[in-house]
C-alpha positions as CSV (number, residue, x, y, z in Angstrom):
1,M,0.0,0.0,0.0
2,V,1.3,3.4,-0.9
3,T,1.4,5.8,2.0
4,P,-0.5,8.9,1.1
5,K,1.4,12.2,1.0
6,H,0.2,15.2,3.0
7,I,-2.7,17.0,1.3
8,L,-1.6,18.4,-2.1
9,G,2.0,18.0,-0.9
10,T,1.8,21.5,0.7
11,F,3.1,20.3,4.0
12,D,6.1,18.7,2.4
13,E,6.8,22.0,0.5
14,A,6.5,24.0,3.7
15,L,8.8,21.7,5.5
16,S,11.3,21.8,2.7
17,D,11.3,25.6,2.8
18,L,11.9,25.5,6.5
19,R,14.9,23.2,6.2
20,N,16.3,25.2,3.3
21,D,16.2,28.4,5.3
22,L,17.8,26.6,8.2
23,L,20.6,25.3,6.0
24,R,21.1,28.7,4.4
25,M,21.4,30.2,7.9
26,A,23.9,27.5,9.0
27,G,26.0,28.0,5.8
28,L,26.1,31.7,6.3
29,T,27.1,31.3,10.0
30,E,29.8,28.8,9.1
31,H,31.3,31.3,6.6
32,S,31.1,34.0,9.2
33,L,33.1,31.9,11.6
34,Y,35.8,31.4,8.9
35,H,35.8,35.0,8.0
36,A,36.2,36.1,11.6
37,I,39.0,33.6,12.3
38,N,40.8,34.5,9.0
39,G,40.4,38.2,9.8
40,L,42.3,37.4,13.1
41,L,45.0,35.1,11.7
42,H,45.6,37.2,8.6
43,R,45.0,40.6,10.2
44,D,42.4,41.3,7.6
45,D,39.9,44.0,8.7
46,D,37.8,43.5,5.6
47,L,36.9,40.0,6.6
48,C,36.1,41.2,10.1
49,T,33.8,43.8,8.6
50,K,32.0,41.2,6.4
51,T,31.4,39.0,9.4
52,I,29.7,41.8,11.3
53,A,27.6,42.8,8.3
54,D,26.4,39.3,7.6
55,D,25.0,38.9,11.1
56,E,21.9,40.9,10.1
57,E,21.0,38.3,7.5
58,V,21.3,35.5,10.0
59,D,19.0,37.4,12.4
60,Q,16.4,37.8,9.7
61,L,16.6,34.1,8.8
62,E,16.0,33.2,12.4
63,K,12.8,35.3,12.4
64,Q,11.7,33.7,9.1
65,I,12.3,30.2,10.5
66,D,10.2,31.0,13.5
67,K,7.4,32.4,11.3
68,T,7.4,29.5,8.9
69,G,7.6,26.9,11.8
70,L,4.6,28.4,13.6
71,E,2.6,28.6,10.4
72,I,3.3,24.9,9.8
73,L,2.3,23.9,13.3
74,F,-1.0,25.9,13.2
75,R,-2.0,25.0,9.7
76,Y,-1.0,21.3,9.4
77,Q,-0.8,20.2,13.0
78,P,1.9,17.6,12.2
79,V,2.5,14.6,14.5
80,A,5.3,12.2,15.3
81,S,8.5,12.6,13.2
82,D,7.0,15.5,11.2
83,L,6.3,17.4,14.4
84,R,9.8,16.7,15.7
85,Q,11.3,18.0,12.5
86,V,9.5,21.3,12.8
87,V,10.1,21.7,16.5
88,S,13.8,20.8,16.1
89,A,14.3,23.3,13.3
90,M,12.8,26.0,15.4
91,K,15.1,25.1,18.3
92,L,18.2,24.9,16.1
93,S,17.9,28.4,14.7
94,P,18.5,30.3,18.0
95,N,21.6,28.2,18.5
96,I,22.8,28.9,15.0
97,E,22.1,32.6,15.5
98,R,24.1,32.7,18.7
99,V,27.1,31.1,16.9
100,A,26.8,33.9,14.4
101,D,26.9,36.3,17.3
102,E,30.1,34.7,18.6
103,A,31.6,35.1,15.1
104,T,30.7,38.8,15.3
105,N,32.3,39.0,18.8
106,I,35.5,37.4,17.4
107,A,35.6,39.8,14.5
108,E,35.3,42.8,16.8
109,C,38.1,41.5,19.0
110,A,40.2,40.8,15.9
111,R,39.8,44.3,14.6
112,K,41.1,45.6,18.0
113,L,44.1,43.3,17.8
114,N,44.8,44.3,14.2
115,R,45.5,47.9,15.3
116,H,48.6,46.8,17.2
117,S,51.6,44.7,16.6
118,S,51.0,41.0,16.1
119,L,51.2,38.6,19.1
120,A,52.7,35.1,18.7
121,E,50.2,33.8,21.2
122,V,47.5,34.1,18.5
123,N,48.6,30.6,17.5
124,L,46.9,29.3,20.7
125,I,43.6,30.1,19.0
126,V,44.3,27.9,15.9
127,P,43.5,24.4,17.4
128,I,40.6,25.8,19.4
129,Q,38.9,27.3,16.4
130,G,39.5,24.1,14.3
131,H,37.8,22.0,17.0
132,A,34.9,24.4,17.6
133,I,34.1,24.9,13.9
134,S,34.2,21.1,13.2
135,M,31.8,20.6,16.1
136,F,29.4,23.1,14.6
137,K,29.6,21.6,11.1
138,D,29.1,18.1,12.4
139,G,26.2,19.1,14.5
140,I,24.4,20.6,11.5
141,D,25.3,17.5,9.4
142,A,24.0,15.2,12.1
143,F,20.6,17.0,11.9
144,V,20.5,17.0,8.1
145,R,21.4,13.3,7.8
146,E,19.5,12.2,10.9
147,D,22.7,10.7,12.1
148,V,22.4,9.9,15.8
149,D,25.9,8.5,16.1
150,L,27.5,11.6,14.7
151,A,25.4,13.8,17.0
152,R,26.5,11.8,20.0
153,A,30.1,12.1,18.9
154,V,29.8,15.9,18.7
155,I,28.5,16.0,22.2
156,S,31.4,13.9,23.5
157,R,33.9,16.4,22.0
158,D,32.7,19.4,24.0
159,K,34.8,18.4,27.1
160,Q,38.0,18.5,25.1
161,L,37.1,22.0,23.8
162,D,36.5,23.2,27.3
163,E,39.9,21.9,28.3
164,M,41.6,23.6,25.3
165,N,39.9,26.9,26.3
166,A,41.0,26.5,29.9
167,S,44.6,25.8,28.9
168,A,44.7,28.8,26.6
169,N,43.3,31.0,29.3
170,R,45.9,29.9,31.8
171,Q,48.8,30.6,29.3
172,L,47.4,34.0,28.3
173,T,46.8,35.0,31.9
174,E,50.5,34.2,32.6
175,R,51.5,36.3,29.6
176,M,49.4,39.2,30.9
177,I,51.3,39.1,34.2
178,Q,54.7,38.9,32.4
179,D,54.0,41.5,29.7
180,R,51.7,44.2,30.9
181,D,52.3,46.3,27.8
182,Q,50.3,43.8,25.8
183,L,47.5,43.4,28.4
184,R,44.7,44.3,26.1
185,G,45.9,42.1,23.4
186,Y,46.1,39.1,25.6
187,L,42.6,39.9,27.0
188,N,41.2,40.0,23.5
189,L,42.7,36.6,22.8
190,I,41.1,35.3,26.0
191,L,37.7,36.6,24.8
192,I,38.1,35.0,21.4
193,S,38.9,31.7,23.0
194,R,35.8,31.9,25.2
195,C,33.7,32.8,22.2
196,L,34.9,29.6,20.5
197,E,34.2,27.6,23.6
198,R,30.6,28.9,23.5
199,V,30.4,27.9,19.8
200,G,31.1,24.3,21.1
201,D,28.3,24.7,23.6
202,H,25.8,25.7,20.9
203,A,27.1,22.9,18.7
204,T,26.3,20.5,21.5
205,N,22.8,21.9,21.8
206,I,22.3,21.4,18.0
207,A,23.5,17.8,18.3
208,E,21.1,17.1,21.1
209,D,18.2,18.5,19.0
210,A,19.5,16.3,16.1
211,V,19.1,13.2,18.3
212,Y,15.6,14.3,19.3
213,A,14.6,14.9,15.7
214,A,15.9,11.6,14.5
215,A,15.2,9.2,17.4
216,A,12.6,10.9,19.6
217,E,15.1,10.8,22.5
218,D,15.7,13.8,24.8
219,I,19.4,13.5,25.9
220,R,19.7,17.0,27.4
221,H,21.3,17.2,30.8
222,Q,22.5,13.6,30.8
223,T,25.9,13.0,32.4
């Protein structure tokens, strides 16, 4: 027996529009992260400025996703896996938007650093940003592919990111004590490291929602 589609296929079209907006939002946010980090590493203010400018489009996409999601819920009253897909998309978008905010914060710190002589300690940020961005990408991929194993793997990587951030903070704090002339520079690097740690937190939330969407399992707050 052929399973009937939703009436006239309109629900499927609306759900597709919702997912496409979510993917566009995630893609733009990923590019913002790369631009912000490259603006830091390559001392490129233009990339920093682009990151900050793109944040407005991410904000508008979050609003659109909320609007579309609510319309779907009210109009079609989906159930089971369909309902989880809609609810999860609406829960993902605020976390993606906050990642974009962290990219903006990184870009703003990078522009301040770019006004002064370069610091060798910027290299401490390189492994942290690689870990954080890969967590974000994999969290989105887990949702799109309904890959529970990948989502759980993302969650398990958050502890390592926390440790990397803590280690960088300790080293930068020591440098602040030793070289007070570069106090503000080291402080901006600490802020950037913390922004990346928060990216990992949001990636973890995204992965948890991916598990819920795919397997109807709420794994939040589990030890």
